[in-house]
ChimeraX commands (.cxc) that place a marker at each C-alpha (Angstrom):
marker #1 position -0.01,-0.01,-0.01 radius 0.5
marker #1 position 2.96,2.31,-0.66 radius 0.5
marker #1 position 3.73,3.00,3.00 radius 0.5
marker #1 position 6.96,4.55,4.17 radius 0.5
marker #1 position 8.60,6.54,7.00 radius 0.5
marker #1 position 7.66,3.96,9.59 radius 0.5
marker #1 position 9.64,1.07,11.17 radius 0.5
marker #1 position 9.20,-2.34,9.71 radius 0.5
marker #1 position 7.48,-4.77,12.12 radius 0.5
marker #1 position 9.38,-7.92,13.14 radius 0.5
marker #1 position 9.00,-10.74,10.66 radius 0.5
marker #1 position 7.29,-12.88,13.28 radius 0.5
marker #1 position 4.79,-10.19,14.25 radius 0.5
marker #1 position 1.21,-10.96,13.11 radius 0.5
marker #1 position -0.44,-8.42,10.84 radius 0.5
marker #1 position -2.80,-6.11,12.66 radius 0.5
marker #1 position -6.03,-5.72,10.66 radius 0.5
marker #1 position -6.96,-2.14,9.79 radius 0.5
marker #1 position -9.00,-0.28,7.15 radius 0.5
marker #1 position -7.42,0.22,3.77 radius 0.5
marker #1 position -6.14,3.63,2.84 radius 0.5
marker #1 position -9.10,3.99,0.51 radius 0.5
marker #1 position -11.57,3.29,3.33 radius 0.5
marker #1 position -9.75,5.65,5.71 radius 0.5
marker #1 position -9.64,8.42,3.16 radius 0.5
marker #1 position -13.39,7.93,2.40 radius 0.5
marker #1 position -14.17,7.99,6.12 radius 0.5
marker #1 position -12.21,11.17,6.62 radius 0.5
marker #1 position -14.02,13.08,3.83 radius 0.5
marker #1 position -17.35,11.72,5.11 radius 0.5
marker #1 position -16.66,13.25,8.54 radius 0.5
marker #1 position -15.37,16.53,7.24 radius 0.5
marker #1 position -17.42,19.65,6.60 radius 0.5
marker #1 position -14.72,21.89,5.10 radius 0.5
marker #1 position -11.29,21.66,3.58 radius 0.5
marker #1 position -8.63,23.73,1.93 radius 0.5
marker #1 position -9.20,24.17,-1.80 radius 0.5
marker #1 position -6.13,24.85,-3.92 radius 0.5
marker #1 position -6.74,26.34,-7.37 radius 0.5
marker #1 position -4.39,27.76,-9.98 radius 0.5
marker #1 position -4.12,31.53,-9.66 radius 0.5
marker #1 position -4.97,33.72,-12.57 radius 0.5
marker #1 position -3.34,36.72,-11.00 radius 0.5
marker #1 position 0.00,34.95,-10.53 radius 0.5
marker #1 position 0.03,32.14,-13.16 radius 0.5
marker #1 position 1.51,28.86,-11.90 radius 0.5
marker #1 position 1.02,29.70,-8.27 radius 0.5
marker #1 position -1.45,27.71,-6.10 radius 0.5
marker #1 position -4.25,29.78,-4.50 radius 0.5
marker #1 position -5.66,28.22,-1.32 radius 0.5
marker #1 position -8.96,29.04,0.20 radius 0.5
marker #1 position -11.34,27.65,2.92 radius 0.5
marker #1 position -14.06,25.57,1.30 radius 0.5
marker #1 position -17.16,23.96,2.86 radius 0.5
marker #1 position -18.16,20.84,0.92 radius 0.5
marker #1 position -20.59,17.95,0.81 radius 0.5
marker #1 position -20.16,14.60,-0.92 radius 0.5
marker #1 position -22.15,12.78,-3.55 radius 0.5
marker #1 position -22.73,9.03,-3.34 radius 0.5
marker #1 position -19.27,8.35,-4.75 radius 0.5
marker #1 position -17.47,10.55,-2.29 radius 0.5
marker #1 position -16.84,13.37,-4.83 radius 0.5
marker #1 position -16.77,16.82,-3.16 radius 0.5
marker #1 position -19.65,19.15,-4.02 radius 0.5
marker #1 position -18.88,22.85,-3.77 radius 0.5
marker #1 position -21.36,25.76,-3.65 radius 0.5
marker #1 position -19.41,28.81,-4.83 radius 0.5
marker #1 position -20.00,32.33,-6.05 radius 0.5
marker #1 position -18.90,33.53,-9.50 radius 0.5
marker #1 position -17.41,36.55,-7.68 radius 0.5
marker #1 position -15.08,34.44,-5.56 radius 0.5
marker #1 position -11.42,34.29,-6.54 radius 0.5
marker #1 position -11.31,30.49,-6.50 radius 0.5
marker #1 position -14.33,30.32,-8.81 radius 0.5
marker #1 position -12.66,32.66,-11.28 radius 0.5
marker #1 position -9.54,30.49,-11.07 radius 0.5
marker #1 position -11.52,27.31,-11.74 radius 0.5
marker #1 position -13.32,28.92,-14.66 radius 0.5
marker #1 position -9.90,29.44,-16.30 radius 0.5
marker #1 position -8.39,26.10,-15.31 radius 0.5
marker #1 position -10.38,23.44,-13.47 radius 0.5
marker #1 position -7.42,21.64,-11.98 radius 0.5
marker #1 position -7.61,21.70,-8.20 radius 0.5
marker #1 position -6.95,19.89,-4.91 radius 0.5
marker #1 position -8.94,19.63,-1.75 radius 0.5
marker #1 position -7.19,18.96,1.58 radius 0.5
marker #1 position -9.30,17.57,4.45 radius 0.5
marker #1 position -7.78,17.11,7.86 radius 0.5
marker #1 position -8.82,15.27,11.00 radius 0.5
marker #1 position -9.56,17.62,13.90 radius 0.5
marker #1 position -7.11,17.10,16.81 radius 0.5
marker #1 position -6.04,18.78,20.02 radius 0.5
marker #1 position -2.61,17.19,19.82 radius 0.5
marker #1 position 0.17,17.19,17.22 radius 0.5
marker #1 position -1.52,17.94,13.87 radius 0.5
marker #1 position 1.09,15.89,12.08 radius 0.5
marker #1 position -0.13,12.84,13.99 radius 0.5
marker #1 position -3.69,13.28,12.69 radius 0.5
marker #1 position -5.16,11.90,9.49 radius 0.5
marker #1 position -5.51,13.94,6.33 radius 0.5
marker #1 position -6.34,13.38,2.68 radius 0.5
marker #1 position -5.71,15.31,-0.46 radius 0.5
marker #1 position -8.10,14.83,-3.41 radius 0.5
marker #1 position -6.51,15.90,-6.72 radius 0.5
marker #1 position -8.72,16.37,-9.72 radius 0.5
marker #1 position -10.71,18.64,-11.95 radius 0.5
marker #1 position -13.57,20.83,-10.84 radius 0.5
marker #1 position -16.52,21.25,-13.18 radius 0.5
marker #1 position -19.94,22.90,-12.91 radius 0.5
marker #1 position -22.68,20.47,-11.99 radius 0.5
marker #1 position -25.05,19.86,-14.96 radius 0.5
marker #1 position -28.50,21.40,-14.58 radius 0.5
marker #1 position -30.13,17.96,-14.68 radius 0.5
marker #1 position -28.36,17.01,-11.42 radius 0.5
marker #1 position -28.79,20.38,-9.64 radius 0.5
marker #1 position -31.74,19.41,-7.46 radius 0.5
marker #1 position -30.18,16.16,-6.23 radius 0.5
marker #1 position -26.85,17.94,-5.56 radius 0.5
marker #1 position -28.67,20.79,-3.78 radius 0.5
marker #1 position -30.39,18.35,-1.48 radius 0.5
marker #1 position -27.11,16.61,-0.65 radius 0.5
marker #1 position -25.35,19.88,0.05 radius 0.5
marker #1 position -28.12,21.35,2.23 radius 0.5
marker #1 position -28.22,18.08,4.26 radius 0.5
marker #1 position -24.61,18.88,5.23 radius 0.5
marker #1 position -24.83,22.67,5.39 radius 0.5
marker #1 position -28.37,23.69,6.24 radius 0.5
marker #1 position -27.45,27.40,6.69 radius 0.5
marker #1 position -26.52,27.51,2.97 radius 0.5
marker #1 position -30.29,27.65,2.26 radius 0.5
marker #1 position -30.05,31.42,2.73 radius 0.5
marker #1 position -27.90,31.90,-0.37 radius 0.5
marker #1 position -28.14,28.67,-2.36 radius 0.5
marker #1 position -30.55,30.21,-4.85 radius 0.5
marker #1 position -28.69,33.49,-5.34 radius 0.5
marker #1 position -27.99,34.11,-9.05 radius 0.5
marker #1 position -24.23,34.30,-8.60 radius 0.5
marker #1 position -23.95,30.95,-6.74 radius 0.5
marker #1 position -23.67,27.59,-8.43 radius 0.5
marker #1 position -22.60,24.01,-7.68 radius 0.5
marker #1 position -19.35,22.54,-8.79 radius 0.5
marker #1 position -18.02,19.05,-8.36 radius 0.5
marker #1 position -14.43,17.93,-7.94 radius 0.5
marker #1 position -13.75,14.80,-10.02 radius 0.5
marker #1 position -10.83,13.03,-8.27 radius 0.5
marker #1 position -8.05,11.73,-10.50 radius 0.5
marker #1 position -5.75,10.74,-7.66 radius 0.5
marker #1 position -5.86,10.68,-3.83 radius 0.5
marker #1 position -3.09,10.88,-1.24 radius 0.5
marker #1 position -3.83,9.67,2.28 radius 0.5
marker #1 position -1.79,10.19,5.44 radius 0.5
marker #1 position -2.87,8.38,8.60 radius 0.5
marker #1 position -0.41,10.04,10.91 radius 0.5
marker #1 position 3.25,9.17,11.40 radius 0.5
marker #1 position 4.45,6.26,9.30 radius 0.5
marker #1 position 1.20,5.50,7.45 radius 0.5
marker #1 position 0.72,7.15,4.00 radius 0.5
marker #1 position 0.22,6.31,0.39 radius 0.5
marker #1 position -1.45,7.01,-2.92 radius 0.5
marker #1 position -4.98,5.71,-3.47 radius 0.5
marker #1 position -6.49,5.20,-6.90 radius 0.5
marker #1 position -9.46,7.41,-7.45 radius 0.5
marker #1 position -11.58,4.41,-8.43 radius 0.5
marker #1 position -10.72,2.67,-5.11 radius 0.5
marker #1 position -11.58,5.84,-3.16 radius 0.5
marker #1 position -14.96,6.31,-4.91 radius 0.5
marker #1 position -16.03,2.68,-4.39 radius 0.5
marker #1 position -14.90,2.53,-0.72 radius 0.5
marker #1 position -17.45,2.95,2.07 radius 0.5
marker #1 position -17.02,5.09,5.22 radius 0.5
marker #1 position -16.28,3.06,8.30 radius 0.5
marker #1 position -19.50,2.03,10.09 radius 0.5
marker #1 position -18.26,3.68,13.35 radius 0.5
marker #1 position -17.44,6.97,11.58 radius 0.5
marker #1 position -20.39,9.03,12.90 radius 0.5
marker #1 position -19.97,7.73,16.49 radius 0.5
marker #1 position -16.19,7.56,16.67 radius 0.5
marker #1 position -15.77,10.99,18.22 radius 0.5
marker #1 position -18.18,10.22,21.07 radius 0.5
marker #1 position -16.47,6.83,21.66 radius 0.5
marker #1 position -13.07,8.48,21.92 radius 0.5
marker #1 position -14.40,11.16,24.23 radius 0.5
marker #1 position -16.07,8.73,26.57 radius 0.5
marker #1 position -13.17,6.22,26.69 radius 0.5
marker #1 position -10.47,8.86,27.27 radius 0.5
marker #1 position -12.48,10.69,29.89 radius 0.5
marker #1 position -13.89,7.77,31.86 radius 0.5
marker #1 position -11.65,4.78,31.23 radius 0.5
marker #1 position -8.08,6.02,31.47 radius 0.5
marker #1 position -7.08,3.02,33.66 radius 0.5
marker #1 position -8.48,0.58,31.10 radius 0.5
marker #1 position -6.35,2.24,28.40 radius 0.5
marker #1 position -3.27,1.71,30.53 radius 0.5
marker #1 position -4.20,-1.98,30.86 radius 0.5
marker #1 position -4.46,-2.31,27.13 radius 0.5
marker #1 position -1.06,-0.66,26.81 radius 0.5
marker #1 position 0.58,-3.02,29.35 radius 0.5
marker #1 position -0.70,-6.13,27.54 radius 0.5
marker #1 position -0.60,-4.95,23.88 radius 0.5
marker #1 position 2.60,-2.93,24.00 radius 0.5
marker #1 position 4.29,-4.82,26.78 radius 0.5
marker #1 position 5.38,-1.67,28.60 radius 0.5
marker #1 position 4.24,0.24,31.67 radius 0.5
marker #1 position 3.07,3.37,29.86 radius 0.5
marker #1 position 2.45,6.42,32.03 radius 0.5
marker #1 position -0.26,7.82,29.72 radius 0.5
marker #1 position -2.44,6.20,27.13 radius 0.5
marker #1 position -4.86,8.03,24.86 radius 0.5
marker #1 position -7.15,6.45,22.29 radius 0.5
marker #1 position -6.72,8.55,19.14 radius 0.5
marker #1 position -8.84,6.61,16.64 radius 0.5
marker #1 position -11.32,3.77,16.44 radius 0.5
marker #1 position -12.83,1.82,13.54 radius 0.5
marker #1 position -14.66,-1.46,12.89 radius 0.5
marker #1 position -11.43,-3.46,13.16 radius 0.5
marker #1 position -9.69,-1.91,16.16 radius 0.5
marker #1 position -8.21,1.20,17.68 radius 0.5
marker #1 position -5.00,3.19,18.02 radius 0.5
marker #1 position -3.36,4.31,21.28 radius 0.5
marker #1 position -0.84,7.06,21.81 radius 0.5
marker #1 position 1.42,6.09,24.61 radius 0.5
marker #1 position 3.85,8.09,26.74 radius 0.5
marker #1 position 6.55,6.54,28.87 radius 0.5
marker #1 position 8.92,9.14,30.25 radius 0.5
marker #1 position 9.95,11.26,27.30 radius 0.5
marker #1 position 9.13,8.53,24.81 radius 0.5
marker #1 position 5.86,8.96,22.82 radius 0.5
marker #1 position 4.67,6.42,20.29 radius 0.5
marker #1 position 1.56,4.69,19.02 radius 0.5
marker #1 position 0.23,1.18,18.72 radius 0.5
marker #1 position -2.62,-0.41,16.83 radius 0.5
marker #1 position -4.87,-2.83,18.75 radius 0.5
marker #1 position -7.13,-5.25,16.87 radius 0.5
marker #1 position -10.67,-6.06,17.99 radius 0.5
marker #1 position -11.38,-9.82,18.41 radius 0.5
marker #1 position -14.11,-9.38,15.80 radius 0.5
marker #1 position -15.39,-6.58,13.55 radius 0.5
marker #1 position -17.97,-4.17,15.05 radius 0.5
marker #1 position -20.59,-2.00,13.39 radius 0.5
marker #1 position -22.19,-0.07,16.26 radius 0.5
marker #1 position -21.15,1.85,19.34 radius 0.5
marker #1 position -22.74,-0.90,21.52 radius 0.5
marker #1 position -20.80,-3.64,19.81 radius 0.5
marker #1 position -17.60,-1.52,20.27 radius 0.5
marker #1 position -18.38,-1.26,23.99 radius 0.5
marker #1 position -18.81,-4.97,24.22 radius 0.5
marker #1 position -15.50,-5.88,22.69 radius 0.5
marker #1 position -13.63,-3.26,24.67 radius 0.5
marker #1 position -14.96,-4.86,27.86 radius 0.5
marker #1 position -13.95,-8.27,26.65 radius 0.5
marker #1 position -10.44,-7.07,25.91 radius 0.5
marker #1 position -10.21,-5.40,29.36 radius 0.5
marker #1 position -11.14,-8.62,31.08 radius 0.5
marker #1 position -8.59,-10.47,29.00 radius 0.5
marker #1 position -5.88,-7.98,29.95 radius 0.5
marker #1 position -6.66,-8.04,33.69 radius 0.5
marker link #1:1,2 radius 0.2
marker link #1:2,3 radius 0.2
marker link #1:3,4 radius 0.2
marker link #1:4,5 radius 0.2
marker link #1:5,6 radius 0.2
marker link #1:6,7 radius 0.2
marker link #1:7,8 radius 0.2
marker link #1:8,9 radius 0.2
marker link #1:9,10 radius 0.2
marker link #1:10,11 radius 0.2
marker link #1:11,12 radius 0.2
marker link #1:12,13 radius 0.2
marker link #1:13,14 radius 0.2
marker link #1:14,15 radius 0.2
marker link #1:15,16 radius 0.2
marker link #1:16,17 radius 0.2
marker link #1:17,18 radius 0.2
marker link #1:18,19 radius 0.2
marker link #1:19,20 radius 0.2
marker link #1:20,21 radius 0.2
marker link #1:21,22 radius 0.2
marker link #1:22,23 radius 0.2
marker link #1:23,24 radius 0.2
marker link #1:24,25 radius 0.2
marker link #1:25,26 radius 0.2
marker link #1:26,27 radius 0.2
marker link #1:27,28 radius 0.2
marker link #1:28,29 radius 0.2
marker link #1:29,30 radius 0.2
marker link #1:30,31 radius 0.2
marker link #1:31,32 radius 0.2
marker link #1:32,33 radius 0.2
marker link #1:33,34 radius 0.2
marker link #1:34,35 radius 0.2
marker link #1:35,36 radius 0.2
marker link #1:36,37 radius 0.2
marker link #1:37,38 radius 0.2
marker link #1:38,39 radius 0.2
marker link #1:39,40 radius 0.2
marker link #1:40,41 radius 0.2
marker link #1:41,42 radius 0.2
marker link #1:42,43 radius 0.2
marker link #1:43,44 radius 0.2
marker link #1:44,45 radius 0.2
marker link #1:45,46 radius 0.2
marker link #1:46,47 radius 0.2
marker link #1:47,48 radius 0.2
marker link #1:48,49 radius 0.2
marker link #1:49,50 radius 0.2
marker link #1:50,51 radius 0.2
marker link #1:51,52 radius 0.2
marker link #1:52,53 radius 0.2
marker link #1:53,54 radius 0.2
marker link #1:54,55 radius 0.2
marker link #1:55,56 radius 0.2
marker link #1:56,57 radius 0.2
marker link #1:57,58 radius 0.2
marker link #1:58,59 radius 0.2
marker link #1:59,60 radius 0.2
marker link #1:60,61 radius 0.2
marker link #1:61,62 radius 0.2
marker link #1:62,63 radius 0.2
marker link #1:63,64 radius 0.2
marker link #1:64,65 radius 0.2
marker link #1:65,66 radius 0.2
marker link #1:66,67 radius 0.2
marker link #1:67,68 radius 0.2
marker link #1:68,69 radius 0.2
marker link #1:69,70 radius 0.2
marker link #1:70,71 radius 0.2
marker link #1:71,72 radius 0.2
marker link #1:72,73 radius 0.2
marker link #1:73,74 radius 0.2
marker link #1:74,75 radius 0.2
marker link #1:75,76 radius 0.2
marker link #1:76,77 radius 0.2
marker link #1:77,78 radius 0.2
marker link #1:78,79 radius 0.2
marker link #1:79,80 radius 0.2
marker link #1:80,81 radius 0.2
marker link #1:81,82 radius 0.2
marker link #1:82,83 radius 0.2
marker link #1:83,84 radius 0.2
marker link #1:84,85 radius 0.2
marker link #1:85,86 radius 0.2
marker link #1:86,87 radius 0.2
marker link #1:87,88 radius 0.2
marker link #1:88,89 radius 0.2
marker link #1:89,90 radius 0.2
marker link #1:90,91 radius 0.2
marker link #1:91,92 radius 0.2
marker link #1:92,93 radius 0.2
marker link #1:93,94 radius 0.2
marker link #1:94,95 radius 0.2
marker link #1:95,96 radius 0.2
marker link #1:96,97 radius 0.2
marker link #1:97,98 radius 0.2
marker link #1:98,99 radius 0.2
marker link #1:99,100 radius 0.2
marker link #1:100,101 radius 0.2
marker link #1:101,102 radius 0.2
marker link #1:102,103 radius 0.2
marker link #1:103,104 radius 0.2
marker link #1:104,105 radius 0.2
marker link #1:105,106 radius 0.2
marker link #1:106,107 radius 0.2
marker link #1:107,108 radius 0.2
marker link #1:108,109 radius 0.2
marker link #1:109,110 radius 0.2
marker link #1:110,111 radius 0.2
marker link #1:111,112 radius 0.2
marker link #1:112,113 radius 0.2
marker link #1:113,114 radius 0.2
marker link #1:114,115 radius 0.2
marker link #1:115,116 radius 0.2
marker link #1:116,117 radius 0.2
marker link #1:117,118 radius 0.2
marker link #1:118,119 radius 0.2
marker link #1:119,120 radius 0.2
marker link #1:120,121 radius 0.2
marker link #1:121,122 radius 0.2
marker link #1:122,123 radius 0.2
marker link #1:123,124 radius 0.2
marker link #1:124,125 radius 0.2
marker link #1:125,126 radius 0.2
marker link #1:126,127 radius 0.2
marker link #1:127,128 radius 0.2
marker link #1:128,129 radius 0.2
marker link #1:129,130 radius 0.2
marker link #1:130,131 radius 0.2
marker link #1:131,132 radius 0.2
marker link #1:132,133 radius 0.2
marker link #1:133,134 radius 0.2
marker link #1:134,135 radius 0.2
marker link #1:135,136 radius 0.2
marker link #1:136,137 radius 0.2
marker link #1:137,138 radius 0.2
marker link #1:138,139 radius 0.2
marker link #1:139,140 radius 0.2
marker link #1:140,141 radius 0.2
marker link #1:141,142 radius 0.2
marker link #1:142,143 radius 0.2
marker link #1:143,144 radius 0.2
marker link #1:144,145 radius 0.2
marker link #1:145,146 radius 0.2
marker link #1:146,147 radius 0.2
marker link #1:147,148 radius 0.2
marker link #1:148,149 radius 0.2
marker link #1:149,150 radius 0.2
marker link #1:150,151 radius 0.2
marker link #1:151,152 radius 0.2
marker link #1:152,153 radius 0.2
marker link #1:153,154 radius 0.2
marker link #1:154,155 radius 0.2
marker link #1:155,156 radius 0.2
marker link #1:156,157 radius 0.2
marker link #1:157,158 radius 0.2
marker link #1:158,159 radius 0.2
marker link #1:159,160 radius 0.2
marker link #1:160,161 radius 0.2
marker link #1:161,162 radius 0.2
marker link #1:162,163 radius 0.2
marker link #1:163,164 radius 0.2
marker link #1:164,165 radius 0.2
marker link #1:165,166 radius 0.2
marker link #1:166,167 radius 0.2
marker link #1:167,168 radius 0.2
marker link #1:168,169 radius 0.2
marker link #1:169,170 radius 0.2
marker link #1:170,171 radius 0.2
marker link #1:171,172 radius 0.2
marker link #1:172,173 radius 0.2
marker link #1:173,174 radius 0.2
marker link #1:174,175 radius 0.2
marker link #1:175,176 radius 0.2
marker link #1:176,177 radius 0.2
marker link #1:177,178 radius 0.2
marker link #1:178,179 radius 0.2
marker link #1:179,180 radius 0.2
marker link #1:180,181 radius 0.2
marker link #1:181,182 radius 0.2
marker link #1:182,183 radius 0.2
marker link #1:183,184 radius 0.2
marker link #1:184,185 radius 0.2
marker link #1:185,186 radius 0.2
marker link #1:186,187 radius 0.2
marker link #1:187,188 radius 0.2
marker link #1:188,189 radius 0.2
marker link #1:189,190 radius 0.2
marker link #1:190,191 radius 0.2
marker link #1:191,192 radius 0.2
marker link #1:192,193 radius 0.2
marker link #1:193,194 radius 0.2
marker link #1:194,195 radius 0.2
marker link #1:195,196 radius 0.2
marker link #1:196,197 radius 0.2
marker link #1:197,198 radius 0.2
marker link #1:198,199 radius 0.2
marker link #1:199,200 radius 0.2
marker link #1:200,201 radius 0.2
marker link #1:201,202 radius 0.2
marker link #1:202,203 radius 0.2
marker link #1:203,204 radius 0.2
marker link #1:204,205 radius 0.2
marker link #1:205,206 radius 0.2
marker link #1:206,207 radius 0.2
marker link #1:207,208 radius 0.2
marker link #1:208,209 radius 0.2
marker link #1:209,210 radius 0.2
marker link #1:210,211 radius 0.2
marker link #1:211,212 radius 0.2
marker link #1:212,213 radius 0.2
marker link #1:213,214 radius 0.2
marker link #1:214,215 radius 0.2
marker link #1:215,216 radius 0.2
marker link #1:216,217 radius 0.2
marker link #1:217,218 radius 0.2
marker link #1:218,219 radius 0.2
marker link #1:219,220 radius 0.2
marker link #1:220,221 radius 0.2
marker link #1:221,222 radius 0.2
marker link #1:222,223 radius 0.2
marker link #1:223,224 radius 0.2
marker link #1:224,225 radius 0.2
marker link #1:225,226 radius 0.2
marker link #1:226,227 radius 0.2
marker link #1:227,228 radius 0.2
marker link #1:228,229 radius 0.2
marker link #1:229,230 radius 0.2
marker link #1:230,231 radius 0.2
marker link #1:231,232 radius 0.2
marker link #1:232,233 radius 0.2
marker link #1:233,234 radius 0.2
marker link #1:234,235 radius 0.2
marker link #1:235,236 radius 0.2
marker link #1:236,237 radius 0.2
marker link #1:237,238 radius 0.2
marker link #1:238,239 radius 0.2
marker link #1:239,240 radius 0.2
marker link #1:240,241 radius 0.2
marker link #1:241,242 radius 0.2
marker link #1:242,243 radius 0.2
marker link #1:243,244 radius 0.2
marker link #1:244,245 radius 0.2
marker link #1:245,246 radius 0.2
marker link #1:246,247 radius 0.2
marker link #1:247,248 radius 0.2
marker link #1:248,249 radius 0.2
marker link #1:249,250 radius 0.2
marker link #1:250,251 radius 0.2
marker link #1:251,252 radius 0.2
marker link #1:252,253 radius 0.2
marker link #1:253,254 radius 0.2
marker link #1:254,255 radius 0.2
marker link #1:255,256 radius 0.2
view
């Protein structure tokens, strides 16, 4: 999967199941509401022009943009549709340890025949846009990905074919993952240290769950001045917050 910048696991270490880069990228864009749109500047040809861009997704994960013809990025796209959208995972810690994905492609106006369907999808994500969605100078554009680059934090990164991204599904825990992380980190700090002791074979002083998906979770550990992360597999795949709670309890009992 074109990974680099991370240590190779021992040859005898079993593979830890985790989502593919395509699934992780699709999950990240599903959870996001806004990204950084880079267009090609008309004012300074050849220079990238970056701007904040709210977006929604269509059924294939392609970003839908509602933009004004007066906006600089729209003028840039009208001259050259090549663009990139960067979406990052919110984090209170090191931003370089968080996930992010860059969709590279070509932005085009949405055909009139699709406008109502696209409008409904966009307003479902950004209800306040109802106040200006029908203004004459606003219109919908869609970014057609031609390549995708995903970074899952330190040591996990790679290119994802656009076809793989657009056929992938968001993780089933995507919409509840934030609440799971908040609950576990706030109320079950001792349990996380137990996981660290068994899974990482070290007496970590701090353990924080930084991500969770249907196949497992990641912990950020601190022991003295050393900070690193581990991936912990679930004993079986989960699809709901309740199933996640059940397997975490099982794992805690097994690590006691």
